[in-house]
LOMARGU-469509 format. One record per atom (N, C-alpha, C): atom name; x, y, z. Coordinates in nm, 4 decimals. Each point is the difference from the previous one (the first is absolute). Layout:
N
+------+----------+----------+----------+
: atom :        X :        Y :        Z :
+------+----------+----------+----------+
:   CA :        X :        Y :        Z :
...
+------+----------+----------+----------+
***
This chain:
111
+------+----------+----------+----------+
: atom :        X :        Y :        Z :
+------+----------+----------+----------+
:    N :   0.0843 :  -0.1185 :   0.0000 :
:   CA :  -0.0843 :   0.1185 :   0.0000 :
:    C :   0.0888 :   0.1248 :   0.0000 :
:    N :  -0.0330 :   0.0949 :  -0.0869 :
:   CA :   0.0779 :   0.1223 :  -0.0125 :
:    C :  -0.0544 :   0.1060 :   0.0955 :
:    N :   0.0892 :   0.0660 :   0.0711 :
:   CA :  -0.0372 :   0.1124 :   0.0859 :
:    C :   0.0951 :   0.1156 :  -0.0265 :
:    N :  -0.0554 :   0.1210 :  -0.0005 :
:   CA :   0.0784 :   0.1195 :  -0.0270 :
:    C :  -0.0198 :   0.0993 :   0.1142 :
:    N :   0.1089 :   0.0605 :   0.0445 :
:   CA :  -0.0065 :   0.0999 :   0.1058 :
:    C :   0.0763 :   0.1240 :  -0.0447 :
:    N :  -0.0740 :   0.1099 :  -0.0191 :
:   CA :   0.0617 :   0.1263 :  -0.0400 :
:    C :   0.0411 :   0.0806 :   0.1230 :
:    N :   0.1015 :   0.0821 :  -0.0174 :
:   CA :   0.0447 :   0.0905 :   0.1047 :
:    C :   0.0714 :   0.1178 :  -0.0643 :
:    N :   0.0248 :   0.1027 :   0.0821 :
:   CA :   0.0775 :   0.1135 :  -0.0479 :
:    C :  -0.0790 :   0.1252 :  -0.0307 :
:    N :  -0.1318 :  -0.0081 :   0.0086 :
:   CA :  -0.0803 :   0.1181 :  -0.0248 :
:    C :   0.0106 :   0.0997 :   0.1133 :
:    N :  -0.0613 :   0.1171 :  -0.0212 :
:   CA :   0.0028 :   0.1026 :   0.1033 :
:    C :  -0.0360 :   0.1352 :  -0.0552 :
:    N :   0.0254 :   0.1015 :   0.0810 :
:   CA :  -0.0257 :   0.1390 :  -0.0376 :
:    C :   0.1318 :   0.0633 :  -0.0448 :
:    N :  -0.0016 :   0.0621 :  -0.1147 :
:   CA :   0.1201 :   0.0635 :  -0.0535 :
:    C :  -0.0385 :   0.1319 :  -0.0656 :
:    N :   0.0903 :   0.0953 :   0.0028 :
:   CA :  -0.0265 :   0.1288 :  -0.0639 :
:    C :   0.0173 :  -0.0096 :  -0.1508 :
:    N :  -0.0658 :   0.0862 :  -0.0747 :
:   CA :   0.0209 :   0.0023 :  -0.1458 :
:    C :   0.1480 :   0.0128 :  -0.0328 :
:    N :   0.0434 :  -0.0790 :  -0.0983 :
:   CA :   0.1404 :  -0.0043 :  -0.0369 :
:    C :   0.0805 :  -0.1036 :   0.0754 :
:    N :  -0.0594 :  -0.0596 :   0.1009 :
:   CA :   0.0685 :  -0.0995 :   0.0805 :
:    C :   0.0021 :  -0.1378 :  -0.0641 :
:    N :   0.0563 :  -0.0952 :   0.0753 :
:   CA :   0.0163 :  -0.1366 :  -0.0503 :
:    C :  -0.0489 :  -0.1013 :   0.1029 :
:    N :  -0.0420 :  -0.1129 :  -0.0514 :
:   CA :  -0.0346 :  -0.1160 :   0.0824 :
:    C :   0.0425 :  -0.1255 :  -0.0740 :
:    N :   0.0290 :  -0.1032 :   0.0769 :
:   CA :   0.0300 :  -0.1303 :  -0.0583 :
:    C :  -0.0973 :  -0.1021 :   0.0580 :
:    N :  -0.0833 :  -0.0543 :  -0.0858 :
:   CA :  -0.0948 :  -0.1024 :   0.0417 :
:    C :   0.0621 :  -0.1375 :  -0.0191 :
:    N :  -0.0360 :  -0.0905 :   0.0899 :
:   CA :   0.0453 :  -0.1376 :  -0.0096 :
:    C :  -0.1199 :  -0.0930 :   0.0015 :
:    N :   0.0136 :  -0.1122 :  -0.0681 :
:   CA :  -0.1043 :  -0.1020 :  -0.0029 :
:    C :   0.0680 :  -0.1347 :   0.0224 :
:    N :  -0.0187 :  -0.0537 :   0.1180 :
:   CA :   0.0574 :  -0.1298 :   0.0331 :
:    C :  -0.0971 :  -0.1098 :  -0.0405 :
:    N :   0.0504 :  -0.0951 :  -0.0768 :
:   CA :  -0.0843 :  -0.1048 :  -0.0572 :
:    C :   0.0361 :  -0.1350 :   0.0614 :
:    N :  -0.0995 :  -0.0699 :   0.0485 :
:   CA :   0.0213 :  -0.1369 :   0.0470 :
:    C :  -0.0647 :  -0.0941 :  -0.0990 :
:    N :   0.0537 :  -0.1178 :  -0.0103 :
:   CA :  -0.0512 :  -0.0960 :  -0.0960 :
:    C :   0.1045 :  -0.0347 :  -0.1042 :
:    N :  -0.0315 :  -0.0975 :  -0.0776 :
:   CA :   0.0943 :  -0.0501 :  -0.0982 :
:    C :  -0.0072 :   0.0790 :  -0.1307 :
:    N :   0.0986 :  -0.0180 :  -0.0822 :
:   CA :   0.0037 :   0.0491 :  -0.1373 :
:    C :   0.0145 :   0.1508 :  -0.0115 :
:    N :   0.0451 :   0.0678 :   0.1055 :
:   CA :   0.0137 :   0.1453 :  -0.0096 :
:    C :   0.0947 :   0.0383 :  -0.1131 :
:    N :   0.1152 :  -0.0627 :  -0.0038 :
:   CA :   0.1011 :   0.0424 :  -0.0962 :
:    C :  -0.0408 :  -0.0271 :  -0.1443 :
:    N :  -0.0939 :  -0.0870 :  -0.0211 :
:   CA :  -0.0418 :  -0.0340 :  -0.1360 :
:    C :  -0.1294 :   0.0695 :  -0.0413 :
:    N :  -0.0458 :   0.0932 :   0.0800 :
:   CA :  -0.1274 :   0.0674 :  -0.0273 :
:    C :   0.0168 :   0.1513 :   0.0016 :
:    N :  -0.0866 :   0.0667 :  -0.0761 :
:   CA :   0.0003 :   0.1456 :  -0.0026 :
:    C :  -0.0648 :   0.0563 :   0.1262 :
:    N :   0.0192 :   0.1306 :   0.0180 :
:   CA :  -0.0627 :   0.0695 :   0.1127 :
:    C :  -0.0294 :   0.1432 :  -0.0430 :
:    N :  -0.0897 :   0.0621 :   0.0718 :
:   CA :  -0.0379 :   0.1359 :  -0.0372 :
:    C :  -0.0469 :   0.0789 :   0.1210 :
:    N :   0.0017 :   0.1307 :  -0.0170 :
:   CA :  -0.0547 :   0.0929 :   0.0982 :
:    C :  -0.1195 :   0.0710 :  -0.0626 :
:    N :  -0.1050 :   0.0127 :   0.0785 :
:   CA :  -0.1194 :   0.0752 :  -0.0371 :
:    C :  -0.0256 :   0.1043 :   0.1075 :
:    N :  -0.0891 :   0.0919 :  -0.0319 :
:   CA :  -0.0414 :   0.0964 :   0.1015 :
:    C :  -0.1474 :   0.0331 :  -0.0185 :
:    N :  -0.0604 :   0.0422 :   0.1110 :
:   CA :  -0.1405 :   0.0398 :  -0.0044 :
:    C :  -0.0203 :   0.1216 :   0.0886 :
:    N :  -0.0386 :   0.1084 :  -0.0634 :
:   CA :  -0.0300 :   0.1229 :   0.0717 :
:    C :  -0.1483 :   0.0013 :   0.0379 :
:    N :  -0.0382 :   0.0765 :   0.1010 :
:   CA :  -0.1404 :   0.0038 :   0.0410 :
:    C :  -0.0916 :   0.0388 :  -0.1161 :
:    N :  -0.1029 :  -0.0795 :  -0.0207 :
:   CA :  -0.0975 :   0.0282 :  -0.1040 :
:    C :   0.0447 :  -0.0337 :  -0.1404 :
:    N :   0.1171 :  -0.0614 :  -0.0128 :
:   CA :   0.0513 :  -0.0339 :  -0.1329 :
:    C :   0.0224 :  -0.1503 :  -0.0115 :
:    N :   0.0121 :  -0.0449 :  -0.1232 :
:   CA :   0.0271 :  -0.1406 :  -0.0236 :
:    C :   0.1475 :  -0.0329 :   0.0265 :
:    N :   0.0244 :  -0.1246 :   0.0326 :
:   CA :   0.1374 :  -0.0445 :   0.0170 :
:    C :   0.0701 :   0.0031 :  -0.1353 :
:    N :   0.1247 :   0.0495 :  -0.0008 :
:   CA :   0.0736 :   0.0119 :  -0.1255 :
:    C :   0.1413 :  -0.0548 :   0.0156 :
:    N :   0.0520 :  -0.0528 :  -0.1100 :
:   CA :   0.1340 :  -0.0545 :   0.0011 :
:    C :   0.1027 :   0.1124 :   0.0064 :
:    N :   0.1019 :  -0.0194 :   0.0808 :
:   CA :   0.1080 :   0.0966 :   0.0123 :
:    C :   0.1259 :  -0.0497 :  -0.0712 :
:    N :   0.0389 :  -0.1242 :   0.0307 :
:   CA :   0.1229 :  -0.0542 :  -0.0556 :
:    C :  -0.0083 :  -0.1515 :  -0.0012 :
:    N :   0.0759 :  -0.0594 :  -0.0912 :
:   CA :  -0.0034 :  -0.1442 :  -0.0232 :
:    C :   0.1424 :  -0.0472 :  -0.0234 :
:    N :   0.0322 :  -0.1169 :   0.0554 :
:   CA :   0.1325 :  -0.0564 :  -0.0226 :
:    C :  -0.0148 :  -0.1482 :  -0.0300 :
:    N :   0.0672 :  -0.0455 :  -0.1048 :
:   CA :  -0.0061 :  -0.1406 :  -0.0368 :
:    C :   0.0971 :  -0.0817 :   0.0853 :
:    N :  -0.0062 :  -0.1304 :  -0.0166 :
:   CA :   0.0899 :  -0.0871 :   0.0756 :
:    C :   0.1460 :   0.0264 :  -0.0366 :
:    N :   0.0243 :   0.0463 :  -0.1206 :
:   CA :   0.1370 :   0.0261 :  -0.0439 :
:    C :   0.0444 :   0.1434 :   0.0243 :
:    N :  -0.0896 :   0.0805 :   0.0584 :
:   CA :   0.0388 :   0.1355 :   0.0369 :
:    C :  -0.0387 :   0.1089 :  -0.0972 :
:    N :  -0.0693 :  -0.0333 :  -0.1066 :
:   CA :  -0.0495 :   0.1038 :  -0.0903 :
:    C :  -0.1129 :   0.0767 :   0.0673 :
:    N :  -0.0051 :   0.1295 :  -0.0241 :
:   CA :  -0.0954 :   0.0841 :   0.0717 :
:    C :  -0.0878 :   0.0799 :  -0.0954 :
:    N :  -0.1133 :   0.0410 :   0.0521 :
:   CA :  -0.0928 :   0.0845 :  -0.0742 :
:    C :  -0.0690 :   0.0911 :   0.1013 :
:    N :  -0.0288 :   0.1242 :  -0.0429 :
:   CA :  -0.0568 :   0.0981 :   0.0917 :
:    C :  -0.1202 :   0.0708 :  -0.0616 :
:    N :  -0.0894 :   0.0426 :   0.0871 :
:   CA :  -0.1107 :   0.0832 :  -0.0444 :
:    C :   0.0528 :   0.1349 :  -0.0464 :
:    N :  -0.0719 :   0.0630 :  -0.0903 :
:   CA :   0.0450 :   0.1280 :  -0.0551 :
:    C :   0.0202 :   0.1062 :   0.1080 :
:    N :  -0.0825 :  -0.0038 :   0.1030 :
:   CA :   0.0067 :   0.1056 :   0.1008 :
:    C :   0.1269 :  -0.0100 :   0.0858 :
:    N :   0.0705 :  -0.1125 :  -0.0076 :
:   CA :   0.1234 :  -0.0132 :   0.0787 :
:    C :   0.1058 :   0.0990 :  -0.0485 :
:    N :   0.0108 :   0.0174 :  -0.1296 :
:   CA :   0.0871 :   0.1030 :  -0.0583 :
:    C :   0.1432 :  -0.0092 :   0.0508 :
:    N :   0.0513 :  -0.1216 :   0.0183 :
:   CA :   0.1387 :  -0.0179 :   0.0394 :
:    C :   0.0277 :   0.0208 :   0.1482 :
:    N :  -0.1018 :   0.0189 :   0.0804 :
:   CA :   0.0196 :   0.0288 :   0.1421 :
:    C :   0.0097 :  -0.1260 :   0.0857 :
:    N :  -0.0572 :  -0.1096 :  -0.0452 :
:   CA :  -0.0047 :  -0.1232 :   0.0798 :
:    C :   0.0865 :  -0.1076 :  -0.0644 :
:    N :   0.0494 :  -0.0917 :   0.0842 :
:   CA :   0.0765 :  -0.1140 :  -0.0482 :
:    C :  -0.0464 :  -0.1261 :   0.0719 :
:    N :  -0.0417 :  -0.0993 :  -0.0767 :
:   CA :  -0.0361 :  -0.1295 :   0.0575 :
:    C :   0.1210 :  -0.0924 :  -0.0111 :
:    N :   0.0208 :  -0.0798 :   0.1034 :
:   CA :   0.1108 :  -0.0942 :  -0.0016 :
:    C :  -0.0391 :  -0.1217 :   0.0830 :
:    N :   0.0815 :  -0.1033 :  -0.0083 :
:   CA :  -0.0277 :  -0.1206 :   0.0762 :
:    C :   0.1294 :  -0.0610 :   0.0495 :
:    N :  -0.0094 :  -0.0672 :   0.1143 :
:   CA :   0.1111 :  -0.0744 :   0.0564 :
:    C :  -0.0499 :  -0.1428 :   0.0195 :
:    N :   0.0371 :  -0.0873 :  -0.0901 :
:   CA :  -0.0517 :  -0.1369 :   0.0053 :
:    C :   0.0536 :  -0.0764 :   0.1205 :
:    N :   0.1163 :   0.0380 :   0.0482 :
:   CA :   0.0544 :  -0.0668 :   0.1184 :
:    C :  -0.0829 :   0.0308 :   0.1251 :
:    N :  -0.0655 :   0.1159 :  -0.0016 :
:   CA :  -0.0819 :   0.0417 :   0.1135 :
:    C :  -0.1491 :  -0.0118 :  -0.0270 :
:    N :  -0.0367 :  -0.0493 :  -0.1177 :
:   CA :  -0.1427 :  -0.0089 :  -0.0372 :
:    C :  -0.0710 :   0.1334 :   0.0216 :
:    N :   0.0605 :   0.1062 :  -0.0470 :
:   CA :  -0.0528 :   0.1342 :   0.0256 :
:    C :   0.0003 :   0.0833 :  -0.1274 :
:    N :  -0.1051 :   0.0773 :  -0.0156 :
:   CA :  -0.0123 :   0.0964 :  -0.1085 :
:    C :   0.0002 :   0.1395 :   0.0614 :
:    N :   0.0670 :   0.0915 :  -0.0664 :
:   CA :   0.0123 :   0.1367 :   0.0519 :
:    C :  -0.0593 :   0.1004 :  -0.0988 :
:    N :  -0.0410 :   0.1136 :   0.0533 :
:   CA :  -0.0387 :   0.1134 :  -0.0834 :
:    C :   0.0642 :   0.1241 :   0.0604 :
:    N :   0.1038 :   0.0488 :  -0.0654 :
:   CA :   0.0647 :   0.1238 :   0.0409 :
:    C :  -0.0738 :   0.1151 :  -0.0655 :
:    N :  -0.0504 :   0.0913 :   0.0814 :
:   CA :  -0.0783 :   0.1122 :  -0.0514 :
:    C :   0.0692 :   0.1308 :   0.0361 :
:    N :   0.0361 :   0.0751 :  -0.1018 :
:   CA :   0.0660 :   0.1297 :   0.0185 :
:    C :  -0.0878 :   0.1117 :  -0.0560 :
:    N :   0.0319 :   0.1212 :   0.0363 :
:   CA :  -0.0724 :   0.1175 :  -0.0505 :
:    C :  -0.1512 :  -0.0177 :   0.0150 :
:    N :  -0.0415 :  -0.0415 :   0.1163 :
:   CA :  -0.1412 :  -0.0294 :   0.0234 :
:    C :  -0.0854 :   0.1254 :  -0.0083 :
:    N :  -0.1215 :  -0.0192 :  -0.0501 :
:   CA :  -0.0959 :   0.1084 :  -0.0181 :
:    C :  -0.1251 :  -0.0286 :   0.0833 :
:    N :  -0.0770 :   0.1011 :   0.0342 :
:   CA :  -0.1240 :  -0.0249 :   0.0740 :
:    C :  -0.0922 :  -0.0985 :  -0.0704 :
:    N :   0.0017 :   0.0005 :  -0.1322 :
:   CA :  -0.0869 :  -0.0925 :  -0.0738 :
:    C :   0.0476 :  -0.1447 :   0.0066 :
:    N :   0.1169 :  -0.0240 :   0.0586 :
:   CA :   0.0454 :  -0.1374 :   0.0234 :
:    C :  -0.0605 :  -0.0591 :   0.1265 :
:    N :  -0.0735 :   0.0791 :   0.0742 :
:   CA :  -0.0640 :  -0.0484 :   0.1217 :
:    C :  -0.0991 :  -0.1109 :  -0.0325 :
:    N :   0.0183 :  -0.1145 :   0.0630 :
:   CA :  -0.0833 :  -0.1175 :  -0.0269 :
:    C :   0.0426 :  -0.1135 :   0.0929 :
:    N :  -0.0785 :  -0.1059 :  -0.0018 :
:   CA :   0.0437 :  -0.1260 :   0.0593 :
:    C :   0.0707 :  -0.0780 :  -0.1103 :
:    N :   0.1201 :  -0.0440 :   0.0285 :
:   CA :   0.0803 :  -0.0724 :  -0.0975 :
:    C :  -0.0037 :  -0.1497 :   0.0324 :
:    N :  -0.0284 :  -0.0777 :  -0.1043 :
:   CA :  -0.0147 :  -0.1446 :   0.0150 :
:    C :   0.1024 :  -0.0733 :  -0.0859 :
:    N :   0.0455 :  -0.1099 :   0.0527 :
:   CA :   0.0863 :  -0.0898 :  -0.0748 :
:    C :  -0.0858 :  -0.1155 :  -0.0541 :
:    N :   0.0352 :  -0.0451 :  -0.1202 :
:   CA :  -0.0705 :  -0.1132 :  -0.0592 :
:    C :   0.0998 :  -0.1007 :  -0.0538 :
:    N :  -0.0227 :  -0.1258 :   0.0316 :
:   CA :   0.0882 :  -0.1075 :  -0.0456 :
:    C :  -0.0842 :  -0.1259 :  -0.0113 :
:    N :   0.0025 :  -0.0608 :  -0.1184 :
:   CA :  -0.0736 :  -0.1248 :  -0.0247 :
:    C :  -0.1463 :   0.0143 :   0.0428 :
:    N :  -0.0626 :   0.1082 :  -0.0437 :
:   CA :  -0.1437 :   0.0245 :   0.0206 :
:    C :  -0.0370 :   0.0168 :   0.1473 :
:    N :   0.0978 :   0.0303 :   0.0827 :
:   CA :  -0.0242 :   0.0212 :   0.1428 :
:    C :   0.0353 :   0.1437 :   0.0360 :
:    N :  -0.0833 :   0.0614 :   0.0853 :
:   CA :   0.0222 :   0.1373 :   0.0431 :
:    C :   0.0471 :   0.0053 :   0.1450 :
:    N :   0.0832 :   0.0985 :   0.0281 :
:   CA :   0.0315 :   0.0278 :   0.1384 :
:    C :  -0.1074 :   0.0878 :   0.0618 :
:    N :   0.0231 :   0.0408 :   0.1239 :
:   CA :  -0.1001 :   0.0792 :   0.0725 :
:    C :   0.0116 :   0.1491 :  -0.0321 :
:    N :   0.1084 :   0.0394 :  -0.0613 :
:   CA :   0.0196 :   0.1393 :  -0.0387 :
:    C :   0.0749 :   0.0806 :   0.1046 :
:    N :   0.0630 :   0.1058 :  -0.0457 :
:   CA :   0.0685 :   0.0930 :   0.0884 :
:    C :  -0.0338 :   0.1421 :  -0.0446 :
:    N :  -0.0352 :   0.0841 :   0.0965 :
:   CA :  -0.0464 :   0.1351 :  -0.0306 :
:    C :   0.1192 :   0.0924 :  -0.0272 :
:    N :  -0.0088 :   0.0722 :  -0.1089 :
:   CA :   0.0968 :   0.1045 :  -0.0329 :
:    C :  -0.0751 :   0.1321 :  -0.0071 :
:    N :   0.0423 :   0.0951 :   0.0797 :
:   CA :  -0.0612 :   0.1324 :   0.0009 :
:    C :   0.1066 :   0.1043 :  -0.0277 :
:    N :  -0.0231 :   0.0779 :  -0.1039 :
:   CA :   0.0940 :   0.1055 :  -0.0378 :
:    C :  -0.0675 :   0.1341 :   0.0265 :
:    N :   0.0502 :   0.0696 :   0.1002 :
:   CA :  -0.0640 :   0.1245 :   0.0419 :
:    C :   0.0984 :   0.0860 :   0.0772 :
:    N :  -0.0164 :   0.1302 :  -0.0136 :
:   CA :   0.0826 :   0.0926 :   0.0775 :
:    C :  -0.0708 :   0.0385 :   0.1292 :
+------+----------+----------+----------+
***
């Protein structure tokens, strides 16, 4: 059974940075893709970044080079480094792996 636990969210000022982590339990992590999504209040959940098992990445247009997704297969962990954060990045961020969701971590960007 796959379980995901996100961490690293919090309150940050505009222009600041956060690093989210998603710890994955279960088999086949290194051979499977993973992704980060986010959901702001009153909006639909949207994809933020995607990483394949071999490390190829893809990002939503709104990322604009500010975020970096990465993975550490030795630690069964996926990361999302977020720089130059904007108030519109405020949302609950979720990790997804093998059709399983984590519980989410709140990111609030505000002065």
